[in-house]
LUMLUMDREN-2810 file (N, C-alpha, C; in Angstrom, 1 decimal):
<atoms>
<atom><aa>M</aa><ch>A</ch><at>N</at><xx>110.5</xx><yy>108.6</yy><zz>85.4</zz></atom>
<atom><aa>M</aa><ch>A</ch><at>CA</at><xx>109.2</xx><yy>108.4</yy><zz>84.6</zz></atom>
<atom><aa>M</aa><ch>A</ch><at>C</at><xx>109.2</xx><yy>106.9</yy><zz>84.1</zz></atom>
<atom><aa>A</aa><ch>A</ch><at>N</at><xx>110.2</xx><yy>106.4</yy><zz>83.0</zz></atom>
<atom><aa>A</aa><ch>A</ch><at>CA</at><xx>109.8</xx><yy>104.9</yy><zz>82.8</zz></atom>
<atom><aa>A</aa><ch>A</ch><at>C</at><xx>110.9</xx><yy>104.3</yy><zz>83.3</zz></atom>
<atom><aa>K</aa><ch>A</ch><at>N</at><xx>110.6</xx><yy>102.9</yy><zz>84.3</zz></atom>
<atom><aa>K</aa><ch>A</ch><at>CA</at><xx>111.4</xx><yy>102.4</yy><zz>84.9</zz></atom>
<atom><aa>K</aa><ch>A</ch><at>C</at><xx>111.6</xx><yy>100.8</yy><zz>84.0</zz></atom>
<atom><aa>P</aa><ch>A</ch><at>N</at><xx>112.6</xx><yy>100.1</yy><zz>84.8</zz></atom>
<atom><aa>P</aa><ch>A</ch><at>CA</at><xx>112.6</xx><yy>98.5</yy><zz>84.1</zz></atom>
<atom><aa>P</aa><ch>A</ch><at>C</at><xx>111.4</xx><yy>97.8</yy><zz>84.0</zz></atom>
<atom><aa>G</aa><ch>A</ch><at>N</at><xx>111.4</xx><yy>97.3</yy><zz>82.9</zz></atom>
<atom><aa>G</aa><ch>A</ch><at>CA</at><xx>110.2</xx><yy>96.4</yy><zz>82.9</zz></atom>
<atom><aa>G</aa><ch>A</ch><at>C</at><xx>109.1</xx><yy>97.1</yy><zz>82.5</zz></atom>
<atom><aa>D</aa><ch>A</ch><at>N</at><xx>108.9</xx><yy>98.5</yy><zz>82.1</zz></atom>
<atom><aa>D</aa><ch>A</ch><at>CA</at><xx>107.9</xx><yy>99.3</yy><zz>81.4</zz></atom>
<atom><aa>D</aa><ch>A</ch><at>C</at><xx>108.0</xx><yy>98.7</yy><zz>80.1</zz></atom>
<atom><aa>I</aa><ch>A</ch><at>N</at><xx>107.0</xx><yy>98.9</yy><zz>79.6</zz></atom>
<atom><aa>I</aa><ch>A</ch><at>CA</at><xx>106.7</xx><yy>98.8</yy><zz>77.9</zz></atom>
<atom><aa>I</aa><ch>A</ch><at>C</at><xx>106.0</xx><yy>100.1</yy><zz>77.6</zz></atom>
<atom><aa>V</aa><ch>A</ch><at>N</at><xx>107.0</xx><yy>100.7</yy><zz>76.8</zz></atom>
<atom><aa>V</aa><ch>A</ch><at>CA</at><xx>107.0</xx><yy>102.3</yy><zz>76.2</zz></atom>
<atom><aa>V</aa><ch>A</ch><at>C</at><xx>106.4</xx><yy>102.2</yy><zz>74.9</zz></atom>
<atom><aa>K</aa><ch>A</ch><at>N</at><xx>105.7</xx><yy>103.0</yy><zz>74.4</zz></atom>
<atom><aa>K</aa><ch>A</ch><at>CA</at><xx>105.4</xx><yy>103.2</yy><zz>72.9</zz></atom>
<atom><aa>K</aa><ch>A</ch><at>C</at><xx>106.2</xx><yy>104.5</yy><zz>72.1</zz></atom>
<atom><aa>K</aa><ch>A</ch><at>N</at><xx>106.4</xx><yy>104.3</yy><zz>71.1</zz></atom>
<atom><aa>K</aa><ch>A</ch><at>CA</at><xx>107.0</xx><yy>105.5</yy><zz>70.3</zz></atom>
<atom><aa>K</aa><ch>A</ch><at>C</at><xx>106.7</xx><yy>106.7</yy><zz>70.6</zz></atom>
<atom><aa>G</aa><ch>A</ch><at>N</at><xx>107.6</xx><yy>107.8</yy><zz>70.8</zz></atom>
<atom><aa>G</aa><ch>A</ch><at>CA</at><xx>106.9</xx><yy>109.1</yy><zz>71.3</zz></atom>
<atom><aa>G</aa><ch>A</ch><at>C</at><xx>106.6</xx><yy>109.3</yy><zz>72.6</zz></atom>
<atom><aa>Q</aa><ch>A</ch><at>N</at><xx>106.3</xx><yy>108.1</yy><zz>73.3</zz></atom>
<atom><aa>Q</aa><ch>A</ch><at>CA</at><xx>106.0</xx><yy>108.3</yy><zz>74.9</zz></atom>
<atom><aa>Q</aa><ch>A</ch><at>C</at><xx>107.1</xx><yy>108.9</yy><zz>75.7</zz></atom>
<atom><aa>R</aa><ch>A</ch><at>N</at><xx>106.9</xx><yy>110.0</yy><zz>76.5</zz></atom>
<atom><aa>R</aa><ch>A</ch><at>CA</at><xx>108.0</xx><yy>110.7</yy><zz>77.6</zz></atom>
<atom><aa>R</aa><ch>A</ch><at>C</at><xx>108.1</xx><yy>109.5</yy><zz>78.6</zz></atom>
<atom><aa>I</aa><ch>A</ch><at>N</at><xx>110.0</xx><yy>109.2</yy><zz>78.7</zz></atom>
<atom><aa>I</aa><ch>A</ch><at>CA</at><xx>110.2</xx><yy>108.1</yy><zz>79.3</zz></atom>
<atom><aa>I</aa><ch>A</ch><at>C</at><xx>111.4</xx><yy>109.0</yy><zz>80.6</zz></atom>
<atom><aa>A</aa><ch>A</ch><at>N</at><xx>111.7</xx><yy>110.1</yy><zz>80.4</zz></atom>
<atom><aa>A</aa><ch>A</ch><at>CA</at><xx>112.5</xx><yy>110.7</yy><zz>81.2</zz></atom>
<atom><aa>A</aa><ch>A</ch><at>C</at><xx>112.8</xx><yy>112.1</yy><zz>81.1</zz></atom>
<atom><aa>R</aa><ch>A</ch><at>N</at><xx>113.2</xx><yy>112.8</yy><zz>82.1</zz></atom>
<atom><aa>R</aa><ch>A</ch><at>CA</at><xx>113.5</xx><yy>114.2</yy><zz>82.4</zz></atom>
<atom><aa>R</aa><ch>A</ch><at>C</at><xx>114.8</xx><yy>114.5</yy><zz>82.4</zz></atom>
<atom><aa>N</aa><ch>A</ch><at>N</at><xx>115.6</xx><yy>115.5</yy><zz>81.9</zz></atom>
<atom><aa>N</aa><ch>A</ch><at>CA</at><xx>116.7</xx><yy>116.0</yy><zz>81.8</zz></atom>
<atom><aa>N</aa><ch>A</ch><at>C</at><xx>116.6</xx><yy>117.4</yy><zz>82.9</zz></atom>
<atom><aa>V</aa><ch>A</ch><at>N</at><xx>116.9</xx><yy>117.4</yy><zz>84.2</zz></atom>
<atom><aa>V</aa><ch>A</ch><at>CA</at><xx>116.9</xx><yy>119.1</yy><zz>84.7</zz></atom>
<atom><aa>V</aa><ch>A</ch><at>C</at><xx>118.3</xx><yy>119.4</yy><zz>85.0</zz></atom>
<atom><aa>N</aa><ch>A</ch><at>N</at><xx>118.6</xx><yy>120.6</yy><zz>85.0</zz></atom>
<atom><aa>N</aa><ch>A</ch><at>CA</at><xx>119.6</xx><yy>121.0</yy><zz>85.9</zz></atom>
<atom><aa>N</aa><ch>A</ch><at>C</at><xx>120.2</xx><yy>121.1</yy><zz>87.0</zz></atom>
<atom><aa>A</aa><ch>A</ch><at>N</at><xx>121.0</xx><yy>121.6</yy><zz>87.8</zz></atom>
<atom><aa>A</aa><ch>A</ch><at>CA</at><xx>121.6</xx><yy>121.6</yy><zz>88.8</zz></atom>
<atom><aa>A</aa><ch>A</ch><at>C</at><xx>120.6</xx><yy>122.1</yy><zz>89.8</zz></atom>
<atom><aa>F</aa><ch>A</ch><at>N</at><xx>119.8</xx><yy>122.8</yy><zz>89.5</zz></atom>
<atom><aa>F</aa><ch>A</ch><at>CA</at><xx>118.7</xx><yy>123.5</yy><zz>90.3</zz></atom>
<atom><aa>F</aa><ch>A</ch><at>C</at><xx>117.3</xx><yy>123.0</yy><zz>90.4</zz></atom>
<atom><aa>G</aa><ch>A</ch><at>N</at><xx>117.1</xx><yy>121.9</yy><zz>89.3</zz></atom>
<atom><aa>G</aa><ch>A</ch><at>CA</at><xx>116.0</xx><yy>121.2</yy><zz>89.3</zz></atom>
<atom><aa>G</aa><ch>A</ch><at>C</at><xx>115.1</xx><yy>122.1</yy><zz>87.9</zz></atom>
<atom><aa>K</aa><ch>A</ch><at>N</at><xx>115.6</xx><yy>122.9</yy><zz>87.4</zz></atom>
<atom><aa>K</aa><ch>A</ch><at>CA</at><xx>114.8</xx><yy>123.4</yy><zz>86.2</zz></atom>
<atom><aa>K</aa><ch>A</ch><at>C</at><xx>114.6</xx><yy>122.1</yy><zz>85.1</zz></atom>
<atom><aa>L</aa><ch>A</ch><at>N</at><xx>113.8</xx><yy>122.3</yy><zz>84.6</zz></atom>
<atom><aa>L</aa><ch>A</ch><at>CA</at><xx>113.6</xx><yy>121.0</yy><zz>83.4</zz></atom>
<atom><aa>L</aa><ch>A</ch><at>C</at><xx>114.3</xx><yy>121.8</yy><zz>82.0</zz></atom>
<atom><aa>Q</aa><ch>A</ch><at>N</at><xx>115.3</xx><yy>120.9</yy><zz>81.7</zz></atom>
<atom><aa>Q</aa><ch>A</ch><at>CA</at><xx>115.9</xx><yy>121.0</yy><zz>80.3</zz></atom>
<atom><aa>Q</aa><ch>A</ch><at>C</at><xx>115.5</xx><yy>120.4</yy><zz>79.4</zz></atom>
<atom><aa>E</aa><ch>A</ch><at>N</at><xx>115.0</xx><yy>119.3</yy><zz>79.6</zz></atom>
<atom><aa>E</aa><ch>A</ch><at>CA</at><xx>114.5</xx><yy>118.4</yy><zz>78.3</zz></atom>
<atom><aa>E</aa><ch>A</ch><at>C</at><xx>113.3</xx><yy>117.1</yy><zz>78.6</zz></atom>
<atom><aa>T</aa><ch>A</ch><at>N</at><xx>112.8</xx><yy>116.7</yy><zz>77.8</zz></atom>
<atom><aa>T</aa><ch>A</ch><at>CA</at><xx>111.9</xx><yy>115.7</yy><zz>78.3</zz></atom>
<atom><aa>T</aa><ch>A</ch><at>C</at><xx>112.1</xx><yy>114.4</yy><zz>77.1</zz></atom>
<atom><aa>I</aa><ch>A</ch><at>N</at><xx>112.7</xx><yy>113.8</yy><zz>77.6</zz></atom>
<atom><aa>I</aa><ch>A</ch><at>CA</at><xx>113.4</xx><yy>112.7</yy><zz>76.4</zz></atom>
<atom><aa>I</aa><ch>A</ch><at>C</at><xx>111.9</xx><yy>111.4</yy><zz>76.5</zz></atom>
<atom><aa>T</aa><ch>A</ch><at>N</at><xx>111.9</xx><yy>111.1</yy><zz>74.9</zz></atom>
<atom><aa>T</aa><ch>A</ch><at>CA</at><xx>111.1</xx><yy>110.3</yy><zz>74.6</zz></atom>
<atom><aa>T</aa><ch>A</ch><at>C</at><xx>111.4</xx><yy>109.3</yy><zz>73.8</zz></atom>
<atom><aa>A</aa><ch>A</ch><at>N</at><xx>110.6</xx><yy>108.0</yy><zz>73.9</zz></atom>
<atom><aa>A</aa><ch>A</ch><at>CA</at><xx>111.0</xx><yy>106.7</yy><zz>73.1</zz></atom>
<atom><aa>A</aa><ch>A</ch><at>C</at><xx>111.2</xx><yy>106.9</yy><zz>71.7</zz></atom>
<atom><aa>L</aa><ch>A</ch><at>N</at><xx>112.3</xx><yy>106.3</yy><zz>71.2</zz></atom>
<atom><aa>L</aa><ch>A</ch><at>CA</at><xx>112.3</xx><yy>106.3</yy><zz>69.7</zz></atom>
<atom><aa>L</aa><ch>A</ch><at>C</at><xx>111.3</xx><yy>105.4</yy><zz>68.7</zz></atom>
<atom><aa>E</aa><ch>A</ch><at>N</at><xx>111.1</xx><yy>104.2</yy><zz>69.4</zz></atom>
<atom><aa>E</aa><ch>A</ch><at>CA</at><xx>110.3</xx><yy>103.2</yy><zz>69.2</zz></atom>
<atom><aa>E</aa><ch>A</ch><at>C</at><xx>109.7</xx><yy>102.7</yy><zz>70.4</zz></atom>
<atom><aa>D</aa><ch>A</ch><at>N</at><xx>108.7</xx><yy>101.6</yy><zz>69.8</zz></atom>
<atom><aa>D</aa><ch>A</ch><at>CA</at><xx>108.1</xx><yy>100.5</yy><zz>70.8</zz></atom>
<atom><aa>D</aa><ch>A</ch><at>C</at><xx>109.3</xx><yy>100.0</yy><zz>71.5</zz></atom>
<atom><aa>A</aa><ch>A</ch><at>N</at><xx>109.4</xx><yy>99.6</yy><zz>72.9</zz></atom>
<atom><aa>A</aa><ch>A</ch><at>CA</at><xx>110.1</xx><yy>99.1</yy><zz>73.4</zz></atom>
<atom><aa>A</aa><ch>A</ch><at>C</at><xx>110.2</xx><yy>98.4</yy><zz>74.7</zz></atom>
<atom><aa>I</aa><ch>A</ch><at>N</at><xx>110.8</xx><yy>97.7</yy><zz>75.3</zz></atom>
<atom><aa>I</aa><ch>A</ch><at>CA</at><xx>110.7</xx><yy>97.7</yy><zz>76.6</zz></atom>
<atom><aa>I</aa><ch>A</ch><at>C</at><xx>111.8</xx><yy>97.9</yy><zz>77.3</zz></atom>
<atom><aa>V</aa><ch>A</ch><at>N</at><xx>111.9</xx><yy>98.6</yy><zz>78.6</zz></atom>
<atom><aa>V</aa><ch>A</ch><at>CA</at><xx>112.7</xx><yy>99.6</yy><zz>79.1</zz></atom>
<atom><aa>V</aa><ch>A</ch><at>C</at><xx>113.6</xx><yy>98.4</yy><zz>80.1</zz></atom>
<atom><aa>L</aa><ch>A</ch><at>N</at><xx>115.0</xx><yy>98.1</yy><zz>79.6</zz></atom>
<atom><aa>L</aa><ch>A</ch><at>CA</at><xx>115.7</xx><yy>97.1</yy><zz>80.8</zz></atom>
<atom><aa>L</aa><ch>A</ch><at>C</at><xx>116.5</xx><yy>97.7</yy><zz>81.8</zz></atom>
<atom><aa>G</aa><ch>A</ch><at>N</at><xx>116.8</xx><yy>99.0</yy><zz>81.7</zz></atom>
<atom><aa>G</aa><ch>A</ch><at>CA</at><xx>117.4</xx><yy>99.4</yy><zz>82.7</zz></atom>
<atom><aa>G</aa><ch>A</ch><at>C</at><xx>117.9</xx><yy>101.1</yy><zz>82.2</zz></atom>
<atom><aa>H</aa><ch>A</ch><at>N</at><xx>118.2</xx><yy>101.6</yy><zz>83.5</zz></atom>
<atom><aa>H</aa><ch>A</ch><at>CA</at><xx>118.7</xx><yy>103.0</yy><zz>83.3</zz></atom>
<atom><aa>H</aa><ch>A</ch><at>C</at><xx>119.7</xx><yy>103.4</yy><zz>84.3</zz></atom>
<atom><aa>A</aa><ch>A</ch><at>N</at><xx>120.2</xx><yy>104.5</yy><zz>83.7</zz></atom>
<atom><aa>A</aa><ch>A</ch><at>CA</at><xx>121.6</xx><yy>105.1</yy><zz>84.6</zz></atom>
<atom><aa>A</aa><ch>A</ch><at>C</at><xx>121.1</xx><yy>106.0</yy><zz>85.9</zz></atom>
<atom><aa>D</aa><ch>A</ch><at>N</at><xx>121.6</xx><yy>105.9</yy><zz>87.0</zz></atom>
<atom><aa>D</aa><ch>A</ch><at>CA</at><xx>121.4</xx><yy>106.7</yy><zz>88.2</zz></atom>
<atom><aa>D</aa><ch>A</ch><at>C</at><xx>122.5</xx><yy>107.3</yy><zz>88.4</zz></atom>
<atom><aa>F</aa><ch>A</ch><at>N</at><xx>122.8</xx><yy>108.2</yy><zz>87.8</zz></atom>
<atom><aa>F</aa><ch>A</ch><at>CA</at><xx>123.7</xx><yy>109.2</yy><zz>88.0</zz></atom>
<atom><aa>F</aa><ch>A</ch><at>C</at><xx>123.4</xx><yy>110.8</yy><zz>88.1</zz></atom>
<atom><aa>S</aa><ch>A</ch><at>N</at><xx>124.2</xx><yy>111.5</yy><zz>89.0</zz></atom>
<atom><aa>S</aa><ch>A</ch><at>CA</at><xx>124.0</xx><yy>113.1</yy><zz>89.3</zz></atom>
<atom><aa>S</aa><ch>A</ch><at>C</at><xx>124.1</xx><yy>113.7</yy><zz>88.0</zz></atom>
<atom><aa>A</aa><ch>A</ch><at>N</at><xx>124.6</xx><yy>113.3</yy><zz>87.4</zz></atom>
<atom><aa>A</aa><ch>A</ch><at>CA</at><xx>125.1</xx><yy>114.3</yy><zz>85.9</zz></atom>
<atom><aa>A</aa><ch>A</ch><at>C</at><xx>124.8</xx><yy>113.4</yy><zz>84.6</zz></atom>
<atom><aa>A</aa><ch>A</ch><at>N</at><xx>124.5</xx><yy>113.6</yy><zz>83.5</zz></atom>
<atom><aa>A</aa><ch>A</ch><at>CA</at><xx>124.5</xx><yy>113.0</yy><zz>82.2</zz></atom>
<atom><aa>A</aa><ch>A</ch><at>C</at><xx>125.1</xx><yy>113.8</yy><zz>81.0</zz></atom>
<atom><aa>F</aa><ch>A</ch><at>N</at><xx>126.1</xx><yy>113.6</yy><zz>80.6</zz></atom>
<atom><aa>F</aa><ch>A</ch><at>CA</at><xx>126.5</xx><yy>114.8</yy><zz>79.4</zz></atom>
<atom><aa>F</aa><ch>A</ch><at>C</at><xx>125.9</xx><yy>114.1</yy><zz>78.2</zz></atom>
<atom><aa>P</aa><ch>A</ch><at>N</at><xx>126.0</xx><yy>115.2</yy><zz>77.0</zz></atom>
<atom><aa>P</aa><ch>A</ch><at>CA</at><xx>125.5</xx><yy>114.9</yy><zz>75.7</zz></atom>
<atom><aa>P</aa><ch>A</ch><at>C</at><xx>126.1</xx><yy>113.7</yy><zz>74.9</zz></atom>
<atom><aa>G</aa><ch>A</ch><at>N</at><xx>125.1</xx><yy>112.9</yy><zz>74.5</zz></atom>
<atom><aa>G</aa><ch>A</ch><at>CA</at><xx>125.6</xx><yy>111.7</yy><zz>73.9</zz></atom>
<atom><aa>G</aa><ch>A</ch><at>C</at><xx>126.0</xx><yy>110.1</yy><zz>74.8</zz></atom>
<atom><aa>M</aa><ch>A</ch><at>N</at><xx>126.0</xx><yy>110.8</yy><zz>76.3</zz></atom>
<atom><aa>M</aa><ch>A</ch><at>CA</at><xx>125.6</xx><yy>109.5</yy><zz>77.3</zz></atom>
<atom><aa>M</aa><ch>A</ch><at>C</at><xx>124.5</xx><yy>108.6</yy><zz>77.5</zz></atom>
<atom><aa>P</aa><ch>A</ch><at>N</at><xx>124.8</xx><yy>107.4</yy><zz>77.1</zz></atom>
<atom><aa>P</aa><ch>A</ch><at>CA</at><xx>123.3</xx><yy>106.7</yy><zz>77.2</zz></atom>
<atom><aa>P</aa><ch>A</ch><at>C</at><xx>122.9</xx><yy>106.3</yy><zz>79.0</zz></atom>
<atom><aa>I</aa><ch>A</ch><at>N</at><xx>121.5</xx><yy>106.7</yy><zz>78.5</zz></atom>
<atom><aa>I</aa><ch>A</ch><at>CA</at><xx>120.9</xx><yy>107.1</yy><zz>80.1</zz></atom>
<atom><aa>I</aa><ch>A</ch><at>C</at><xx>120.1</xx><yy>105.8</yy><zz>80.2</zz></atom>
<atom><aa>M</aa><ch>A</ch><at>N</at><xx>119.5</xx><yy>105.1</yy><zz>79.1</zz></atom>
<atom><aa>M</aa><ch>A</ch><at>CA</at><xx>118.5</xx><yy>103.7</yy><zz>79.6</zz></atom>
<atom><aa>M</aa><ch>A</ch><at>C</at><xx>118.9</xx><yy>102.6</yy><zz>78.4</zz></atom>
<atom><aa>A</aa><ch>A</ch><at>N</at><xx>118.7</xx><yy>101.6</yy><zz>78.5</zz></atom>
<atom><aa>A</aa><ch>A</ch><at>CA</at><xx>118.9</xx><yy>100.3</yy><zz>77.7</zz></atom>
<atom><aa>A</aa><ch>A</ch><at>C</at><xx>117.6</xx><yy>99.8</yy><zz>77.5</zz></atom>
<atom><aa>F</aa><ch>A</ch><at>N</at><xx>117.2</xx><yy>99.7</yy><zz>76.3</zz></atom>
<atom><aa>F</aa><ch>A</ch><at>CA</at><xx>115.7</xx><yy>99.2</yy><zz>75.6</zz></atom>
<atom><aa>F</aa><ch>A</ch><at>C</at><xx>116.2</xx><yy>97.9</yy><zz>75.0</zz></atom>
<atom><aa>G</aa><ch>A</ch><at>N</at><xx>115.0</xx><yy>97.0</yy><zz>75.3</zz></atom>
<atom><aa>G</aa><ch>A</ch><at>CA</at><xx>114.9</xx><yy>95.8</yy><zz>74.2</zz></atom>
<atom><aa>G</aa><ch>A</ch><at>C</at><xx>113.9</xx><yy>96.1</yy><zz>73.1</zz></atom>
<atom><aa>V</aa><ch>A</ch><at>N</at><xx>114.0</xx><yy>95.9</yy><zz>71.8</zz></atom>
<atom><aa>V</aa><ch>A</ch><at>CA</at><xx>113.0</xx><yy>96.1</yy><zz>70.9</zz></atom>
<atom><aa>V</aa><ch>A</ch><at>C</at><xx>112.8</xx><yy>94.8</yy><zz>70.0</zz></atom>
<atom><aa>P</aa><ch>A</ch><at>N</at><xx>111.4</xx><yy>94.6</yy><zz>70.1</zz></atom>
<atom><aa>P</aa><ch>A</ch><at>CA</at><xx>111.2</xx><yy>93.5</yy><zz>69.5</zz></atom>
<atom><aa>P</aa><ch>A</ch><at>C</at><xx>111.5</xx><yy>93.2</yy><zz>68.1</zz></atom>
<atom><aa>D</aa><ch>A</ch><at>N</at><xx>111.8</xx><yy>92.4</yy><zz>67.8</zz></atom>
<atom><aa>D</aa><ch>A</ch><at>CA</at><xx>112.3</xx><yy>92.1</yy><zz>66.0</zz></atom>
<atom><aa>D</aa><ch>A</ch><at>C</at><xx>110.8</xx><yy>91.3</yy><zz>65.6</zz></atom>
<atom><aa>T</aa><ch>A</ch><at>N</at><xx>110.1</xx><yy>92.6</yy><zz>64.5</zz></atom>
<atom><aa>T</aa><ch>A</ch><at>CA</at><xx>109.0</xx><yy>92.1</yy><zz>63.9</zz></atom>
<atom><aa>T</aa><ch>A</ch><at>C</at><xx>109.0</xx><yy>92.0</yy><zz>62.6</zz></atom>
<atom><aa>K</aa><ch>A</ch><at>N</at><xx>110.0</xx><yy>91.9</yy><zz>62.0</zz></atom>
<atom><aa>K</aa><ch>A</ch><at>CA</at><xx>110.2</xx><yy>92.0</yy><zz>60.6</zz></atom>
<atom><aa>K</aa><ch>A</ch><at>C</at><xx>109.4</xx><yy>91.0</yy><zz>60.0</zz></atom>
<atom><aa>D</aa><ch>A</ch><at>N</at><xx>109.9</xx><yy>89.5</yy><zz>60.1</zz></atom>
<atom><aa>D</aa><ch>A</ch><at>CA</at><xx>109.2</xx><yy>88.7</yy><zz>59.6</zz></atom>
<atom><aa>D</aa><ch>A</ch><at>C</at><xx>108.0</xx><yy>88.2</yy><zz>60.3</zz></atom>
<atom><aa>Q</aa><ch>A</ch><at>N</at><xx>107.3</xx><yy>88.8</yy><zz>61.3</zz></atom>
<atom><aa>Q</aa><ch>A</ch><at>CA</at><xx>106.2</xx><yy>88.3</yy><zz>62.0</zz></atom>
<atom><aa>Q</aa><ch>A</ch><at>C</at><xx>104.6</xx><yy>88.9</yy><zz>61.3</zz></atom>
<atom><aa>Q</aa><ch>A</ch><at>N</at><xx>104.1</xx><yy>88.0</yy><zz>61.4</zz></atom>
<atom><aa>Q</aa><ch>A</ch><at>CA</at><xx>102.7</xx><yy>88.7</yy><zz>61.3</zz></atom>
<atom><aa>Q</aa><ch>A</ch><at>C</at><xx>102.1</xx><yy>89.0</yy><zz>62.5</zz></atom>
<atom><aa>P</aa><ch>A</ch><at>N</at><xx>101.1</xx><yy>89.9</yy><zz>62.9</zz></atom>
<atom><aa>P</aa><ch>A</ch><at>CA</at><xx>100.3</xx><yy>90.5</yy><zz>64.0</zz></atom>
<atom><aa>P</aa><ch>A</ch><at>C</at><xx>99.7</xx><yy>89.1</yy><zz>64.4</zz></atom>
<atom><aa>G</aa><ch>A</ch><at>N</at><xx>99.8</xx><yy>88.9</yy><zz>66.0</zz></atom>
<atom><aa>G</aa><ch>A</ch><at>CA</at><xx>99.4</xx><yy>87.7</yy><zz>66.7</zz></atom>
<atom><aa>G</aa><ch>A</ch><at>C</at><xx>100.0</xx><yy>86.5</yy><zz>66.5</zz></atom>
<atom><aa>V</aa><ch>A</ch><at>N</at><xx>100.7</xx><yy>86.7</yy><zz>65.9</zz></atom>
<atom><aa>V</aa><ch>A</ch><at>CA</at><xx>101.7</xx><yy>85.0</yy><zz>65.6</zz></atom>
<atom><aa>V</aa><ch>A</ch><at>C</at><xx>103.0</xx><yy>85.1</yy><zz>66.3</zz></atom>
<atom><aa>K</aa><ch>A</ch><at>N</at><xx>103.2</xx><yy>83.9</yy><zz>67.2</zz></atom>
<atom><aa>K</aa><ch>A</ch><at>CA</at><xx>104.4</xx><yy>84.2</yy><zz>67.9</zz></atom>
<atom><aa>K</aa><ch>A</ch><at>C</at><xx>105.4</xx><yy>83.5</yy><zz>67.0</zz></atom>
<atom><aa>K</aa><ch>A</ch><at>N</at><xx>106.6</xx><yy>83.8</yy><zz>67.3</zz></atom>
<atom><aa>K</aa><ch>A</ch><at>CA</at><xx>108.1</xx><yy>83.0</yy><zz>66.5</zz></atom>
<atom><aa>K</aa><ch>A</ch><at>C</at><xx>108.3</xx><yy>81.9</yy><zz>67.4</zz></atom>
<atom><aa>A</aa><ch>A</ch><at>N</at><xx>108.4</xx><yy>80.8</yy><zz>66.4</zz></atom>
<atom><aa>A</aa><ch>A</ch><at>CA</at><xx>108.7</xx><yy>79.3</yy><zz>67.3</zz></atom>
<atom><aa>A</aa><ch>A</ch><at>C</at><xx>109.8</xx><yy>79.3</yy><zz>67.7</zz></atom>
<atom><aa>A</aa><ch>A</ch><at>N</at><xx>110.4</xx><yy>78.9</yy><zz>68.6</zz></atom>
<atom><aa>A</aa><ch>A</ch><at>CA</at><xx>111.7</xx><yy>78.5</yy><zz>69.6</zz></atom>
<atom><aa>A</aa><ch>A</ch><at>C</at><xx>112.4</xx><yy>78.0</yy><zz>68.6</zz></atom>
<atom><aa>S</aa><ch>A</ch><at>N</at><xx>114.0</xx><yy>78.4</yy><zz>68.4</zz></atom>
<atom><aa>S</aa><ch>A</ch><at>CA</at><xx>114.7</xx><yy>77.6</yy><zz>67.5</zz></atom>
<atom><aa>S</aa><ch>A</ch><at>C</at><xx>115.3</xx><yy>76.2</yy><zz>68.3</zz></atom>
</atoms>
């Protein structure tokens, strides 16, 4: 569903977990706003195993619409 480079919003569906027969087991949603950096491409995933990597913007000290200056 989500692929590298996609910007996702909190709660957006990003992946599906299916069993060996293709039956949907779970729909995985984004925990917060982020950009998808990459994803695992395994035929099997086990509980607790990472399946996607995300970049989450640091917005603590930023005001909306103001870009942080380069250091």
